[in-house]
N, C-alpha and C positions, 0 to 999 in steps of 0.2 A: 504493501499499500505507500510504504514512504517513496517508492520508486516511481510509482503512478503519477502521484501528486504533482510533481513539478512538471513532468512532460503535460499532465492536462493543462496546470498554466501554462505551458508554453503553448501549447497549440491555440488556449485563450486568445492570449495576447496575437498570434498570427490572425486569428478570425476579426478582432478588433480592428486591428491596422487594414485589414482588407476591406472593412464595413467603412473605413474614415477615406479610404483611397475613391470607393464608390461614392458616397455622398460627394465628395470635392468635385469629381466629374459630373455627375449629375448637376449640381450648384454652376459649373461652368458653361455646360450645355444649356440652362436653363437662361445664363444671363447672356449667351451668343441669341437664344432664339428672342428674348428680351430686346436685345437692341437692335436686330434684324424686324421686328414687329414694330419699332417706333421709325422707321424710315418710311420716307414718304416717297412713292413712285410718282414720277412725272416726267413730262415732256419738254422740249425747248417751248412750245407754243403757251404750254399749261402754266410753266415757270413763270415766263414772261407776265400772263394774266394775274398771277397771284404772288408774285416775290415780295411783296410788303408783308403778308402773311407768313413768309416762310423763314424770315429771318430769326436765326438761332435752330431752327430746324435740321436733321439730318434727311437728305433726299438720296433718292437715286434718279437720275436724271440719263436720257437716251436721248442722242442726237449725233448730228454728223460733222466730224472737225472740220471747220471751214479756214481754221489757222491756228500755226501751231509760230508763236512769235521766236525767230530766230536767235534772238537777244538773250541767251540763257535758257532757252526752251521751258521758263517755268511758268508761263502761260499758254492756253489754248481758248481757242474760241467753238462753241457750238452753234450750229444753225438748224433750223428744219426749213424745207423747200418751200413753205407758202409764208414766210417772213422772211425782212430784211434782216431785222434784228438777233442779233447775238448775245449766246450767254458764255461770261468771262468764267474761266476755270483756272485756279493758281493751283499749281504743286504745292502739296503740304509737305512739311517737313521729312516725313520718312518716304515720297515720292520723287525718284528720281528724274530729271528733265522729260517731259514730252519731246517725244522724237518727230521731227518734220516728215517723215514717212506715213506718218498717222494722218495727216491730211486727206479729207476724202471718206476717212473710214468713219463706221458708225460705230460709236462706243457708248458704253453705260459708266456714270461716274457717281461713284458713294461721295459723299463730301459734305458739307456744313455751309448751310446759306449765309454770306456776310453783308452788311449793307455798310458802305463808305458815304458817311454825311461831309461833303465839300460845303464847308462854310465859309464867310468872307476872309477869316483868318486860317482856313485853309489854305485858299488861294495867295494871301500875303506870303504866306510860309515857303508856298511852293513858288512865288515869284522870288522871293529871298534867296532861296536854292538856285536856282537858275541863275540870277545874276552875279551871285557868288560864286558859281561854278562854270559859268561861261565853256560851253561846249561840250561838259559832261551831263549826262541825263539826270534829271533830279529824281529821288525818291518818291516824291510826291507825285508824279506825272501820272495822271489819269489812262488807262491803257483800256480802249473800246472795241480793237481789232479791226478799225474802219480800214477798207480799201487804200493800199500805200502808205500807212504809215510806218513801216520799216524804213521808208527812203527818207524820214525825220529823224530818227535817233540820233540823241546827242545835239538837234537843231536847236540852238537857244531861242532864235527868232522864232522859229515855230511853237515853239513852247509857250514862249512871251504871247503869242497869236491865241493861244489855245485859253492862255490864263484869262485874257481879255472875253473872249467868246464866254466862257463858263460864267464870268463877271456880268456879261448881257442877260443870260440865261437865269441867273439868278435873281438879277434886277425883274425881269420881267415874269420870273413864277411868282413874285409877291411872297415868297417861303422867305425862312429864315437859313434853308441849306437845300442843295440837291442832291439826289440821292442814286448812287451809283450800286449795283448788286452783281455780288460774284459769288462761286461754289469753291471752299478749298477742299479741294481731293485729297480723300484719304485711301480710296482705290480707283482704279480703274481698269476697265476690259474691252478689249476691241473685239467687237462681235463681227466685222466682215472687213 
């Protein structure tokens, strides 16, 4: 009996450890399922129509890659054939640069919707950066993926013109800020 008791205790310890691992795996699986359940499925058109309501939400958006910024590959723009408007996607910290070969591909992006509020102070800071660095691209520059924008990279005069354009848009809007929406990419999948 004295020899059986230590073996029985060892067996019970192994069983207890096995149950803890199973519980941990179940909890991790539940957490992943809960995260996936919180993802809002959307496409470019739906996103553009509801972007204000999606700020801070995790979305999965499908679209066609219209453009990948050659300057660092940290931005791409999604489009839909029924609109000229584009959705800006920025590579998150754990995402490598987007590849130019992705242009024309359909992708699914999972990321968090962000809003950039452009205020008069924001424009003042942007202008100060441009004037101080004349020739270098400002960190505050707003990238919208418009056709031909890559030809103006580092062009201080062009950036100052953009700043004045945004000042006019802000004045005409009657609001205290302009909003620009983007998606901070956490995952990307090339569909075709």
